[in-house]
Every structure is written in structure tokens, then in C-alpha cells.
mmJSON file of the N, C-alpha and C atoms, coordinates in Angstrom:
{"data_MODEL":{"atom_site":{
"group_PDB":["ATOM","ATOM","ATOM","ATOM","ATOM","ATOM","ATOM","ATOM","ATOM","ATOM","ATOM","ATOM","ATOM","ATOM","ATOM","ATOM","ATOM","ATOM","ATOM","ATOM","ATOM","ATOM","ATOM","ATOM","ATOM","ATOM","ATOM","ATOM","ATOM","ATOM","ATOM","ATOM","ATOM","ATOM","ATOM","ATOM","ATOM","ATOM","ATOM","ATOM","ATOM","ATOM","ATOM","ATOM","ATOM","ATOM","ATOM","ATOM","ATOM","ATOM","ATOM","ATOM","ATOM","ATOM","ATOM","ATOM","ATOM","ATOM","ATOM","ATOM","ATOM","ATOM","ATOM","ATOM","ATOM","ATOM","ATOM","ATOM","ATOM","ATOM","ATOM","ATOM","ATOM","ATOM","ATOM","ATOM","ATOM","ATOM","ATOM","ATOM","ATOM","ATOM","ATOM","ATOM","ATOM","ATOM","ATOM","ATOM","ATOM","ATOM","ATOM","ATOM","ATOM","ATOM","ATOM","ATOM","ATOM","ATOM","ATOM","ATOM","ATOM","ATOM","ATOM","ATOM","ATOM","ATOM","ATOM","ATOM","ATOM","ATOM","ATOM","ATOM","ATOM","ATOM","ATOM","ATOM","ATOM","ATOM","ATOM","ATOM","ATOM","ATOM","ATOM","ATOM","ATOM","ATOM","ATOM","ATOM","ATOM","ATOM","ATOM","ATOM","ATOM","ATOM","ATOM","ATOM","ATOM","ATOM","ATOM","ATOM","ATOM","ATOM","ATOM","ATOM","ATOM","ATOM","ATOM","ATOM","ATOM","ATOM","ATOM","ATOM","ATOM","ATOM","ATOM","ATOM","ATOM","ATOM","ATOM","ATOM","ATOM","ATOM","ATOM","ATOM","ATOM","ATOM","ATOM","ATOM","ATOM","ATOM","ATOM","ATOM","ATOM","ATOM","ATOM","ATOM","ATOM","ATOM","ATOM","ATOM","ATOM","ATOM","ATOM","ATOM","ATOM","ATOM","ATOM","ATOM","ATOM","ATOM","ATOM","ATOM","ATOM","ATOM","ATOM","ATOM","ATOM","ATOM","ATOM","ATOM","ATOM","ATOM","ATOM","ATOM","ATOM","ATOM","ATOM","ATOM","ATOM","ATOM","ATOM","ATOM","ATOM","ATOM","ATOM","ATOM","ATOM","ATOM","ATOM","ATOM","ATOM","ATOM","ATOM","ATOM","ATOM","ATOM","ATOM","ATOM","ATOM","ATOM","ATOM","ATOM","ATOM","ATOM","ATOM","ATOM","ATOM","ATOM","ATOM","ATOM"],
"id":[1,2,3,4,5,6,7,8,9,10,11,12,13,14,15,16,17,18,19,20,21,22,23,24,25,26,27,28,29,30,31,32,33,34,35,36,37,38,39,40,41,42,43,44,45,46,47,48,49,50,51,52,53,54,55,56,57,58,59,60,61,62,63,64,65,66,67,68,69,70,71,72,73,74,75,76,77,78,79,80,81,82,83,84,85,86,87,88,89,90,91,92,93,94,95,96,97,98,99,100,101,102,103,104,105,106,107,108,109,110,111,112,113,114,115,116,117,118,119,120,121,122,123,124,125,126,127,128,129,130,131,132,133,134,135,136,137,138,139,140,141,142,143,144,145,146,147,148,149,150,151,152,153,154,155,156,157,158,159,160,161,162,163,164,165,166,167,168,169,170,171,172,173,174,175,176,177,178,179,180,181,182,183,184,185,186,187,188,189,190,191,192,193,194,195,196,197,198,199,200,201,202,203,204,205,206,207,208,209,210,211,212,213,214,215,216,217,218,219,220,221,222,223,224,225,226,227,228,229,230,231,232,233,234,235,236,237,238,239,240],
"type_symbol":["N","C","C","N","C","C","N","C","C","N","C","C","N","C","C","N","C","C","N","C","C","N","C","C","N","C","C","N","C","C","N","C","C","N","C","C","N","C","C","N","C","C","N","C","C","N","C","C","N","C","C","N","C","C","N","C","C","N","C","C","N","C","C","N","C","C","N","C","C","N","C","C","N","C","C","N","C","C","N","C","C","N","C","C","N","C","C","N","C","C","N","C","C","N","C","C","N","C","C","N","C","C","N","C","C","N","C","C","N","C","C","N","C","C","N","C","C","N","C","C","N","C","C","N","C","C","N","C","C","N","C","C","N","C","C","N","C","C","N","C","C","N","C","C","N","C","C","N","C","C","N","C","C","N","C","C","N","C","C","N","C","C","N","C","C","N","C","C","N","C","C","N","C","C","N","C","C","N","C","C","N","C","C","N","C","C","N","C","C","N","C","C","N","C","C","N","C","C","N","C","C","N","C","C","N","C","C","N","C","C","N","C","C","N","C","C","N","C","C","N","C","C","N","C","C","N","C","C","N","C","C","N","C","C","N","C","C","N","C","C"],
"label_atom_id":["N","CA","C","N","CA","C","N","CA","C","N","CA","C","N","CA","C","N","CA","C","N","CA","C","N","CA","C","N","CA","C","N","CA","C","N","CA","C","N","CA","C","N","CA","C","N","CA","C","N","CA","C","N","CA","C","N","CA","C","N","CA","C","N","CA","C","N","CA","C","N","CA","C","N","CA","C","N","CA","C","N","CA","C","N","CA","C","N","CA","C","N","CA","C","N","CA","C","N","CA","C","N","CA","C","N","CA","C","N","CA","C","N","CA","C","N","CA","C","N","CA","C","N","CA","C","N","CA","C","N","CA","C","N","CA","C","N","CA","C","N","CA","C","N","CA","C","N","CA","C","N","CA","C","N","CA","C","N","CA","C","N","CA","C","N","CA","C","N","CA","C","N","CA","C","N","CA","C","N","CA","C","N","CA","C","N","CA","C","N","CA","C","N","CA","C","N","CA","C","N","CA","C","N","CA","C","N","CA","C","N","CA","C","N","CA","C","N","CA","C","N","CA","C","N","CA","C","N","CA","C","N","CA","C","N","CA","C","N","CA","C","N","CA","C","N","CA","C","N","CA","C","N","CA","C","N","CA","C","N","CA","C","N","CA","C","N","CA","C","N","CA","C","N","CA","C","N","CA","C"],
"label_alt_id":[null,null,null,null,null,null,null,null,null,null,null,null,null,null,null,null,null,null,null,null,null,null,null,null,null,null,null,null,null,null,null,null,null,null,null,null,null,null,null,null,null,null,null,null,null,null,null,null,null,null,null,null,null,null,null,null,null,null,null,null,null,null,null,null,null,null,null,null,null,null,null,null,null,null,null,null,null,null,null,null,null,null,null,null,null,null,null,null,null,null,null,null,null,null,null,null,null,null,null,null,null,null,null,null,null,null,null,null,null,null,null,null,null,null,null,null,null,null,null,null,null,null,null,null,null,null,null,null,null,null,null,null,null,null,null,null,null,null,null,null,null,null,null,null,null,null,null,null,null,null,null,null,null,null,null,null,null,null,null,null,null,null,null,null,null,null,null,null,null,null,null,null,null,null,null,null,null,null,null,null,null,null,null,null,null,null,null,null,null,null,null,null,null,null,null,null,null,null,null,null,null,null,null,null,null,null,null,null,null,null,null,null,null,null,null,null,null,null,null,null,null,null,null,null,null,null,null,null,null,null,null,null,null,null,null,null,null,null,null,null],
"label_comp_id":["MET","MET","MET","SER","SER","SER","ARG","ARG","ARG","GLY","GLY","GLY","VAL","VAL","VAL","LEU","LEU","LEU","ILE","ILE","ILE","VAL","VAL","VAL","ASP","ASP","ASP","ASP","ASP","ASP","ASP","ASP","ASP","GLN","GLN","GLN","PHE","PHE","PHE","ILE","ILE","ILE","ARG","ARG","ARG","LYS","LYS","LYS","LEU","LEU","LEU","ILE","ILE","ILE","THR","THR","THR","THR","THR","THR","THR","THR","THR","LEU","LEU","LEU","GLU","GLU","GLU","ASP","ASP","ASP","VAL","VAL","VAL","THR","THR","THR","ASP","ASP","ASP","PHE","PHE","PHE","ASP","ASP","ASP","LEU","LEU","LEU","HIS","HIS","HIS","GLU","GLU","GLU","ALA","ALA","ALA","ALA","ALA","ALA","ASP","ASP","ASP","GLY","GLY","GLY","LEU","LEU","LEU","GLN","GLN","GLN","ALA","ALA","ALA","ILE","ILE","ILE","GLU","GLU","GLU","VAL","VAL","VAL","ALA","ALA","ALA","ARG","ARG","ARG","ARG","ARG","ARG","GLU","GLU","GLU","ARG","ARG","ARG","PRO","PRO","PRO","ALA","ALA","ALA","ILE","ILE","ILE","VAL","VAL","VAL","PHE","PHE","PHE","SER","SER","SER","THR","THR","THR","SER","SER","SER","THR","THR","THR","CYS","CYS","CYS","PRO","PRO","PRO","SER","SER","SER","SER","SER","SER","THR","THR","THR","ALA","ALA","ALA","SER","SER","SER","ARG","ARG","ARG","ARG","ARG","ARG","ALA","ALA","ALA","ALA","ALA","ALA","GLY","GLY","GLY","SER","SER","SER","ALA","ALA","ALA","PRO","PRO","PRO","THR","THR","THR","ARG","ARG","ARG","ARG","ARG","ARG","PRO","PRO","PRO","ALA","ALA","ALA","THR","THR","THR","PRO","PRO","PRO","ARG","ARG","ARG","SER","SER","SER"],
"label_asym_id":["A","A","A","A","A","A","A","A","A","A","A","A","A","A","A","A","A","A","A","A","A","A","A","A","A","A","A","A","A","A","A","A","A","A","A","A","A","A","A","A","A","A","A","A","A","A","A","A","A","A","A","A","A","A","A","A","A","A","A","A","A","A","A","A","A","A","A","A","A","A","A","A","A","A","A","A","A","A","A","A","A","A","A","A","A","A","A","A","A","A","A","A","A","A","A","A","A","A","A","A","A","A","A","A","A","A","A","A","A","A","A","A","A","A","A","A","A","A","A","A","A","A","A","A","A","A","A","A","A","A","A","A","A","A","A","A","A","A","A","A","A","A","A","A","A","A","A","A","A","A","A","A","A","A","A","A","A","A","A","A","A","A","A","A","A","A","A","A","A","A","A","A","A","A","A","A","A","A","A","A","A","A","A","A","A","A","A","A","A","A","A","A","A","A","A","A","A","A","A","A","A","A","A","A","A","A","A","A","A","A","A","A","A","A","A","A","A","A","A","A","A","A","A","A","A","A","A","A","A","A","A","A","A","A","A","A","A","A","A","A"],
"label_entity_id":["1","1","1","1","1","1","1","1","1","1","1","1","1","1","1","1","1","1","1","1","1","1","1","1","1","1","1","1","1","1","1","1","1","1","1","1","1","1","1","1","1","1","1","1","1","1","1","1","1","1","1","1","1","1","1","1","1","1","1","1","1","1","1","1","1","1","1","1","1","1","1","1","1","1","1","1","1","1","1","1","1","1","1","1","1","1","1","1","1","1","1","1","1","1","1","1","1","1","1","1","1","1","1","1","1","1","1","1","1","1","1","1","1","1","1","1","1","1","1","1","1","1","1","1","1","1","1","1","1","1","1","1","1","1","1","1","1","1","1","1","1","1","1","1","1","1","1","1","1","1","1","1","1","1","1","1","1","1","1","1","1","1","1","1","1","1","1","1","1","1","1","1","1","1","1","1","1","1","1","1","1","1","1","1","1","1","1","1","1","1","1","1","1","1","1","1","1","1","1","1","1","1","1","1","1","1","1","1","1","1","1","1","1","1","1","1","1","1","1","1","1","1","1","1","1","1","1","1","1","1","1","1","1","1","1","1","1","1","1","1"],
"label_seq_id":[1,1,1,2,2,2,3,3,3,4,4,4,5,5,5,6,6,6,7,7,7,8,8,8,9,9,9,10,10,10,11,11,11,12,12,12,13,13,13,14,14,14,15,15,15,16,16,16,17,17,17,18,18,18,19,19,19,20,20,20,21,21,21,22,22,22,23,23,23,24,24,24,25,25,25,26,26,26,27,27,27,28,28,28,29,29,29,30,30,30,31,31,31,32,32,32,33,33,33,34,34,34,35,35,35,36,36,36,37,37,37,38,38,38,39,39,39,40,40,40,41,41,41,42,42,42,43,43,43,44,44,44,45,45,45,46,46,46,47,47,47,48,48,48,49,49,49,50,50,50,51,51,51,52,52,52,53,53,53,54,54,54,55,55,55,56,56,56,57,57,57,58,58,58,59,59,59,60,60,60,61,61,61,62,62,62,63,63,63,64,64,64,65,65,65,66,66,66,67,67,67,68,68,68,69,69,69,70,70,70,71,71,71,72,72,72,73,73,73,74,74,74,75,75,75,76,76,76,77,77,77,78,78,78,79,79,79,80,80,80],
"pdbx_PDB_ins_code":[null,null,null,null,null,null,null,null,null,null,null,null,null,null,null,null,null,null,null,null,null,null,null,null,null,null,null,null,null,null,null,null,null,null,null,null,null,null,null,null,null,null,null,null,null,null,null,null,null,null,null,null,null,null,null,null,null,null,null,null,null,null,null,null,null,null,null,null,null,null,null,null,null,null,null,null,null,null,null,null,null,null,null,null,null,null,null,null,null,null,null,null,null,null,null,null,null,null,null,null,null,null,null,null,null,null,null,null,null,null,null,null,null,null,null,null,null,null,null,null,null,null,null,null,null,null,null,null,null,null,null,null,null,null,null,null,null,null,null,null,null,null,null,null,null,null,null,null,null,null,null,null,null,null,null,null,null,null,null,null,null,null,null,null,null,null,null,null,null,null,null,null,null,null,null,null,null,null,null,null,null,null,null,null,null,null,null,null,null,null,null,null,null,null,null,null,null,null,null,null,null,null,null,null,null,null,null,null,null,null,null,null,null,null,null,null,null,null,null,null,null,null,null,null,null,null,null,null,null,null,null,null,null,null,null,null,null,null,null,null],
"Cartn_x":[16.019,15.39,14.864,14.182,13.819,12.61,11.859,10.354,9.566,10.098,9.651,8.996,8.107,7.213,7.45,7.884,7.831,6.863,5.938,4.709,4.968,5.221,5.491,3.959,3.799,2.665,2.868,2.583,2.586,1.45,0.667,-0.897,-0.791,-0.482,-0.624,-1.753,-2.751,-4.4,-3.673,-3.614,-3.28,-2.262,-1.131,-0.335,-0.718,-1.207,-1.751,-3.041,-3.999,-4.715,-4.116,-3.182,-2.131,-1.668,-0.951,-0.193,-1.231,-2.135,-3.278,-3.752,-4.236,-4.427,-3.576,-2.18,-1.279,-0.598,-0.755,-0.912,-1.914,-2.748,-3.832,-3.754,-3.237,-2.86,-1.727,-0.518,0.883,1.78,2.659,3.535,5.21,4.66,5.767,6.432,7.625,7.854,7.649,6.756,5.975,6.635,7.13,8.116,7.173,6.952,6.613,7.506,7.008,7.717,6.79,7.382,6.037,6.661,7.713,8.303,9.393,9.836,10.818,12.473,12.198,14.016,13.634,12.851,13.051,12.485,11.943,11.683,13.152,14.136,15.149,16.051,15.833,16.867,16.06,14.883,14.23,14.674,14.473,15.028,16.314,17.224,18.881,19.487,18.324,18.521,18.147,16.516,15.604,15.885,16.274,16.012,14.761,13.587,12.47,12.319,11.583,11.16,10.56,9.163,8.146,8.268,8.044,7.591,6.283,5.91,4.149,4.613,4.108,4.618,3.187,2.637,2.046,3.021,2.238,2.88,2.698,1.842,2.143,2.485,3.388,4.388,5.158,5.258,6.792,7.52,8.728,10.172,9.707,8.568,8.443,8.916,9.768,10.344,12.144,12.034,13.468,13.171,12.239,11.824,11.479,11.398,11.195,12.471,13.263,14.254,15.572,14.972,15.948,15.51,14.316,13.561,14.072,14.574,14.872,14.183,12.509,11.581,11.319,11.862,11.59,13.106,12.362,12.849,13.628,15.067,15.836,15.609,15.038,14.003,13.046,12.38,10.938,11.119,10.151,10.113,9.584,9.729,9.418,8.14,7.477,5.445,5.966,4.773,4.951,4.108,4.244,3.447,2.427,1.269,-0.035,-0.061],
"Cartn_y":[125.234,124.104,124.071,122.946,123.034,123.024,123.974,123.799,123.163,121.898,121.019,120.152,119.402,118.321,117.53,116.421,114.943,114.083,113.892,112.965,111.969,110.627,109.09,108.369,107.935,107.12,106.849,105.405,104.867,105.1,105.623,106.036,107.411,108.054,109.385,110.285,109.416,110.168,110.711,109.992,109.897,111.373,111.036,112.088,113.8,113.445,115.246,115.576,114.531,115.18,115.794,114.982,115.809,117.044,117.123,117.946,119.076,119.19,120.006,120.906,119.623,120.471,120.965,120.587,121.218,122.902,122.798,124.063,125.103,124.422,125.437,126.26,125.578,126.014,126.198,125.662,126.167,126.609,127.211,128.058,126.774,125.534,124.765,124.111,124.003,123.569,121.795,121.798,120.069,119.437,118.3,117.44,115.801,115.175,114.019,112.919,111.756,110.36,109.249,108.478,107.442,105.782,106.258,104.666,105.061,104.061,104.18,104.822,104.266,104.533,105.96,106.462,107.6,108.736,108.363,109.049,109.134,107.924,108.497,109.466,109.371,110.507,111.83,111.87,113.443,113.87,112.993,113.304,113.692,113.033,113.428,114.788,114.964,116.132,117.563,117.406,118.343,118.256,117.636,117.425,118.161,116.947,118.051,117.778,118.673,118.823,117.712,117.413,116.39,115.539,114.207,113.09,112.224,112.665,111.472,110.359,109.577,107.949,106.825,106.308,105.624,103.981,102.922,101.826,100.835,101.158,99.514,100.089,101.019,101.866,100.99,100.728,99.641,100.484,99.883,99.918,101.484,101.221,102.536,102.164,101.106,100.752,101.39,101.925,102.244,103.915,104.355,106.035,106.574,105.233,105.847,105.961,104.881,104.633,106.022,106.267,107.371,108.983,108.76,110.236,109.949,108.922,108.939,108.505,107.675,107.626,106.054,105.292,103.713,102.692,102.046,101.399,100.364,100.512,99.282,97.561,97.642,96.239,96.325,95.331,95.09,95.116,96.111,96.158,94.408,93.994,92.951,93.039,91.802,91.86,90.793,91.38,90.664,89.084,88.345,86.822,86.652,86.162,85.889,84.36],
"Cartn_z":[242.657,242.526,241.078,240.104,238.677,239.018,237.9,238.313,237.156,236.905,236.055,236.504,235.503,235.898,234.941,235.383,234.138,234.301,233.164,233.399,232.548,233.017,232.625,232.298,231.411,230.925,229.294,229.578,228.117,227.364,227.703,227.051,227.072,225.4,225.32,225.569,225.511,226.027,227.176,228.612,229.88,229.805,229.191,229.195,228.947,227.882,226.951,228.407,228.9,229.858,230.865,231.827,232.945,232.615,230.854,230.496,230.717,230.201,229.597,230.87,232.168,233.094,233.923,234.1,234.578,233.691,232.383,231.724,231.736,232.232,232.756,234.33,235.358,236.698,237.183,236.53,236.996,235.795,236.66,235.524,235.183,235.431,235.597,234.14,233.924,232.669,232.483,231.56,231.534,230.513,230.969,230.057,230.021,229.255,228.98,228.537,228.812,228.029,228.344,227.375,227.054,227.763,228.1,228.708,230.065,230.748,231.865,231.297,230.025,229.359,229.029,228.406,227.776,228.953,230.419,231.201,231.745,231.703,232.343,231.763,230.139,229.335,229.704,229.728,229.714,231.333,232.643,234.059,234.057,233.494,233.87,232.855,231.825,231.023,231.576,232.073,232.54,234.446,234.868,236.674,236.977,236.828,237.173,239.026,239.471,241.003,241.032,239.977,240.279,239.468,239.625,238.687,238.643,237.375,237.658,236.806,237.618,236.603,237.214,236.337,236.297,236.839,237.605,238.167,236.703,236.351,234.678,233.742,233.278,232.288,232.383,230.833,230.477,231.398,232.028,232.854,233.487,234.27,235.121,236.279,236.506,237.697,237.44,236.407,235.943,236.127,236.008,236.083,236.932,238.283,239.445,239.779,239.742,240.23,239.856,238.375,238.009,238.859,239.153,239.921,241.479,241.874,243.624,244.175,243.294,244.395,244.562,243.424,243.624,244.763,245.12,246.47,245.551,246.059,245.414,245.106,246.358,247.024,247.319,247.68,248.044,249.561,250.532,251.7,252.049,253.393,254.048,254.569,254.127,253.904,255.427,256.875,257.155,257.097,257.662,257.35,258.239,257.797,259.164,259.326],
"occupancy":[1.0,1.0,1.0,1.0,1.0,1.0,1.0,1.0,1.0,1.0,1.0,1.0,1.0,1.0,1.0,1.0,1.0,1.0,1.0,1.0,1.0,1.0,1.0,1.0,1.0,1.0,1.0,1.0,1.0,1.0,1.0,1.0,1.0,1.0,1.0,1.0,1.0,1.0,1.0,1.0,1.0,1.0,1.0,1.0,1.0,1.0,1.0,1.0,1.0,1.0,1.0,1.0,1.0,1.0,1.0,1.0,1.0,1.0,1.0,1.0,1.0,1.0,1.0,1.0,1.0,1.0,1.0,1.0,1.0,1.0,1.0,1.0,1.0,1.0,1.0,1.0,1.0,1.0,1.0,1.0,1.0,1.0,1.0,1.0,1.0,1.0,1.0,1.0,1.0,1.0,1.0,1.0,1.0,1.0,1.0,1.0,1.0,1.0,1.0,1.0,1.0,1.0,1.0,1.0,1.0,1.0,1.0,1.0,1.0,1.0,1.0,1.0,1.0,1.0,1.0,1.0,1.0,1.0,1.0,1.0,1.0,1.0,1.0,1.0,1.0,1.0,1.0,1.0,1.0,1.0,1.0,1.0,1.0,1.0,1.0,1.0,1.0,1.0,1.0,1.0,1.0,1.0,1.0,1.0,1.0,1.0,1.0,1.0,1.0,1.0,1.0,1.0,1.0,1.0,1.0,1.0,1.0,1.0,1.0,1.0,1.0,1.0,1.0,1.0,1.0,1.0,1.0,1.0,1.0,1.0,1.0,1.0,1.0,1.0,1.0,1.0,1.0,1.0,1.0,1.0,1.0,1.0,1.0,1.0,1.0,1.0,1.0,1.0,1.0,1.0,1.0,1.0,1.0,1.0,1.0,1.0,1.0,1.0,1.0,1.0,1.0,1.0,1.0,1.0,1.0,1.0,1.0,1.0,1.0,1.0,1.0,1.0,1.0,1.0,1.0,1.0,1.0,1.0,1.0,1.0,1.0,1.0,1.0,1.0,1.0,1.0,1.0,1.0,1.0,1.0,1.0,1.0,1.0,1.0,1.0,1.0,1.0,1.0,1.0,1.0],
"B_iso_or_equiv":[0.0,0.0,0.0,0.0,0.0,0.0,0.0,0.0,0.0,0.0,0.0,0.0,0.0,0.0,0.0,0.0,0.0,0.0,0.0,0.0,0.0,0.0,0.0,0.0,0.0,0.0,0.0,0.0,0.0,0.0,0.0,0.0,0.0,0.0,0.0,0.0,0.0,0.0,0.0,0.0,0.0,0.0,0.0,0.0,0.0,0.0,0.0,0.0,0.0,0.0,0.0,0.0,0.0,0.0,0.0,0.0,0.0,0.0,0.0,0.0,0.0,0.0,0.0,0.0,0.0,0.0,0.0,0.0,0.0,0.0,0.0,0.0,0.0,0.0,0.0,0.0,0.0,0.0,0.0,0.0,0.0,0.0,0.0,0.0,0.0,0.0,0.0,0.0,0.0,0.0,0.0,0.0,0.0,0.0,0.0,0.0,0.0,0.0,0.0,0.0,0.0,0.0,0.0,0.0,0.0,0.0,0.0,0.0,0.0,0.0,0.0,0.0,0.0,0.0,0.0,0.0,0.0,0.0,0.0,0.0,0.0,0.0,0.0,0.0,0.0,0.0,0.0,0.0,0.0,0.0,0.0,0.0,0.0,0.0,0.0,0.0,0.0,0.0,0.0,0.0,0.0,0.0,0.0,0.0,0.0,0.0,0.0,0.0,0.0,0.0,0.0,0.0,0.0,0.0,0.0,0.0,0.0,0.0,0.0,0.0,0.0,0.0,0.0,0.0,0.0,0.0,0.0,0.0,0.0,0.0,0.0,0.0,0.0,0.0,0.0,0.0,0.0,0.0,0.0,0.0,0.0,0.0,0.0,0.0,0.0,0.0,0.0,0.0,0.0,0.0,0.0,0.0,0.0,0.0,0.0,0.0,0.0,0.0,0.0,0.0,0.0,0.0,0.0,0.0,0.0,0.0,0.0,0.0,0.0,0.0,0.0,0.0,0.0,0.0,0.0,0.0,0.0,0.0,0.0,0.0,0.0,0.0,0.0,0.0,0.0,0.0,0.0,0.0,0.0,0.0,0.0,0.0,0.0,0.0,0.0,0.0,0.0,0.0,0.0,0.0],
"pdbx_formal_charge":[null,null,null,null,null,null,null,null,null,null,null,null,null,null,null,null,null,null,null,null,null,null,null,null,null,null,null,null,null,null,null,null,null,null,null,null,null,null,null,null,null,null,null,null,null,null,null,null,null,null,null,null,null,null,null,null,null,null,null,null,null,null,null,null,null,null,null,null,null,null,null,null,null,null,null,null,null,null,null,null,null,null,null,null,null,null,null,null,null,null,null,null,null,null,null,null,null,null,null,null,null,null,null,null,null,null,null,null,null,null,null,null,null,null,null,null,null,null,null,null,null,null,null,null,null,null,null,null,null,null,null,null,null,null,null,null,null,null,null,null,null,null,null,null,null,null,null,null,null,null,null,null,null,null,null,null,null,null,null,null,null,null,null,null,null,null,null,null,null,null,null,null,null,null,null,null,null,null,null,null,null,null,null,null,null,null,null,null,null,null,null,null,null,null,null,null,null,null,null,null,null,null,null,null,null,null,null,null,null,null,null,null,null,null,null,null,null,null,null,null,null,null,null,null,null,null,null,null,null,null,null,null,null,null,null,null,null,null,null,null],
"auth_seq_id":[1,1,1,2,2,2,3,3,3,4,4,4,5,5,5,6,6,6,7,7,7,8,8,8,9,9,9,10,10,10,11,11,11,12,12,12,13,13,13,14,14,14,15,15,15,16,16,16,17,17,17,18,18,18,19,19,19,20,20,20,21,21,21,22,22,22,23,23,23,24,24,24,25,25,25,26,26,26,27,27,27,28,28,28,29,29,29,30,30,30,31,31,31,32,32,32,33,33,33,34,34,34,35,35,35,36,36,36,37,37,37,38,38,38,39,39,39,40,40,40,41,41,41,42,42,42,43,43,43,44,44,44,45,45,45,46,46,46,47,47,47,48,48,48,49,49,49,50,50,50,51,51,51,52,52,52,53,53,53,54,54,54,55,55,55,56,56,56,57,57,57,58,58,58,59,59,59,60,60,60,61,61,61,62,62,62,63,63,63,64,64,64,65,65,65,66,66,66,67,67,67,68,68,68,69,69,69,70,70,70,71,71,71,72,72,72,73,73,73,74,74,74,75,75,75,76,76,76,77,77,77,78,78,78,79,79,79,80,80,80],
"auth_comp_id":["MET","MET","MET","SER","SER","SER","ARG","ARG","ARG","GLY","GLY","GLY","VAL","VAL","VAL","LEU","LEU","LEU","ILE","ILE","ILE","VAL","VAL","VAL","ASP","ASP","ASP","ASP","ASP","ASP","ASP","ASP","ASP","GLN","GLN","GLN","PHE","PHE","PHE","ILE","ILE","ILE","ARG","ARG","ARG","LYS","LYS","LYS","LEU","LEU","LEU","ILE","ILE","ILE","THR","THR","THR","THR","THR","THR","THR","THR","THR","LEU","LEU","LEU","GLU","GLU","GLU","ASP","ASP","ASP","VAL","VAL","VAL","THR","THR","THR","ASP","ASP","ASP","PHE","PHE","PHE","ASP","ASP","ASP","LEU","LEU","LEU","HIS","HIS","HIS","GLU","GLU","GLU","ALA","ALA","ALA","ALA","ALA","ALA","ASP","ASP","ASP","GLY","GLY","GLY","LEU","LEU","LEU","GLN","GLN","GLN","ALA","ALA","ALA","ILE","ILE","ILE","GLU","GLU","GLU","VAL","VAL","VAL","ALA","ALA","ALA","ARG","ARG","ARG","ARG","ARG","ARG","GLU","GLU","GLU","ARG","ARG","ARG","PRO","PRO","PRO","ALA","ALA","ALA","ILE","ILE","ILE","VAL","VAL","VAL","PHE","PHE","PHE","SER","SER","SER","THR","THR","THR","SER","SER","SER","THR","THR","THR","CYS","CYS","CYS","PRO","PRO","PRO","SER","SER","SER","SER","SER","SER","THR","THR","THR","ALA","ALA","ALA","SER","SER","SER","ARG","ARG","ARG","ARG","ARG","ARG","ALA","ALA","ALA","ALA","ALA","ALA","GLY","GLY","GLY","SER","SER","SER","ALA","ALA","ALA","PRO","PRO","PRO","THR","THR","THR","ARG","ARG","ARG","ARG","ARG","ARG","PRO","PRO","PRO","ALA","ALA","ALA","THR","THR","THR","PRO","PRO","PRO","ARG","ARG","ARG","SER","SER","SER"],
"auth_asym_id":["A","A","A","A","A","A","A","A","A","A","A","A","A","A","A","A","A","A","A","A","A","A","A","A","A","A","A","A","A","A","A","A","A","A","A","A","A","A","A","A","A","A","A","A","A","A","A","A","A","A","A","A","A","A","A","A","A","A","A","A","A","A","A","A","A","A","A","A","A","A","A","A","A","A","A","A","A","A","A","A","A","A","A","A","A","A","A","A","A","A","A","A","A","A","A","A","A","A","A","A","A","A","A","A","A","A","A","A","A","A","A","A","A","A","A","A","A","A","A","A","A","A","A","A","A","A","A","A","A","A","A","A","A","A","A","A","A","A","A","A","A","A","A","A","A","A","A","A","A","A","A","A","A","A","A","A","A","A","A","A","A","A","A","A","A","A","A","A","A","A","A","A","A","A","A","A","A","A","A","A","A","A","A","A","A","A","A","A","A","A","A","A","A","A","A","A","A","A","A","A","A","A","A","A","A","A","A","A","A","A","A","A","A","A","A","A","A","A","A","A","A","A","A","A","A","A","A","A","A","A","A","A","A","A","A","A","A","A","A","A"],
"auth_atom_id":["N","CA","C","N","CA","C","N","CA","C","N","CA","C","N","CA","C","N","CA","C","N","CA","C","N","CA","C","N","CA","C","N","CA","C","N","CA","C","N","CA","C","N","CA","C","N","CA","C","N","CA","C","N","CA","C","N","CA","C","N","CA","C","N","CA","C","N","CA","C","N","CA","C","N","CA","C","N","CA","C","N","CA","C","N","CA","C","N","CA","C","N","CA","C","N","CA","C","N","CA","C","N","CA","C","N","CA","C","N","CA","C","N","CA","C","N","CA","C","N","CA","C","N","CA","C","N","CA","C","N","CA","C","N","CA","C","N","CA","C","N","CA","C","N","CA","C","N","CA","C","N","CA","C","N","CA","C","N","CA","C","N","CA","C","N","CA","C","N","CA","C","N","CA","C","N","CA","C","N","CA","C","N","CA","C","N","CA","C","N","CA","C","N","CA","C","N","CA","C","N","CA","C","N","CA","C","N","CA","C","N","CA","C","N","CA","C","N","CA","C","N","CA","C","N","CA","C","N","CA","C","N","CA","C","N","CA","C","N","CA","C","N","CA","C","N","CA","C","N","CA","C","N","CA","C","N","CA","C","N","CA","C","N","CA","C","N","CA","C","N","CA","C","N","CA","C","N","CA","C"],
"pdbx_PDB_model_num":[1,1,1,1,1,1,1,1,1,1,1,1,1,1,1,1,1,1,1,1,1,1,1,1,1,1,1,1,1,1,1,1,1,1,1,1,1,1,1,1,1,1,1,1,1,1,1,1,1,1,1,1,1,1,1,1,1,1,1,1,1,1,1,1,1,1,1,1,1,1,1,1,1,1,1,1,1,1,1,1,1,1,1,1,1,1,1,1,1,1,1,1,1,1,1,1,1,1,1,1,1,1,1,1,1,1,1,1,1,1,1,1,1,1,1,1,1,1,1,1,1,1,1,1,1,1,1,1,1,1,1,1,1,1,1,1,1,1,1,1,1,1,1,1,1,1,1,1,1,1,1,1,1,1,1,1,1,1,1,1,1,1,1,1,1,1,1,1,1,1,1,1,1,1,1,1,1,1,1,1,1,1,1,1,1,1,1,1,1,1,1,1,1,1,1,1,1,1,1,1,1,1,1,1,1,1,1,1,1,1,1,1,1,1,1,1,1,1,1,1,1,1,1,1,1,1,1,1,1,1,1,1,1,1,1,1,1,1,1,1]
}}}
């Protein structure tokens, strides 16, 4: 299994904050992406074990689907 972590966020400061923090406490291979489409490219190439992604990032649903964690449809919501 890959020892990679992919950090996906449109805010460069947030990506750097997470990357710097993980560099200090882990030996994972760290990868960054600024949007969902870039995340798909990196995920396919690097096959990370973990993906950190913001839900407000442009194309974030695409990046979560690429990582295998996004639902393909919305779950049913009970109505009151």
C-alpha cells in the first residue's frame, strides 16, 4: 500500500499548513493539488493512501470520487 497523502485545497496557505504539519510528524510521501481535477491527476499517478480534501474546493466532488470516498448519488433524507 502507498505511503502517500494527498492534500487538496484551493487555498495554498491551508495546503502548506497541512503539509508542513505532516512533514513534522510523519514520514508519508506528501502530494498537493489545488482543485479536484488536479487531484484526480495526482491520485491516479501517486495512488495515495489518504486524501485530505475540503468540501468547498472547486471540483472537490470529482477529487473525492477519484479517491473512492464520494457517494455517486445523494443519500435519501427523511422528511418530517
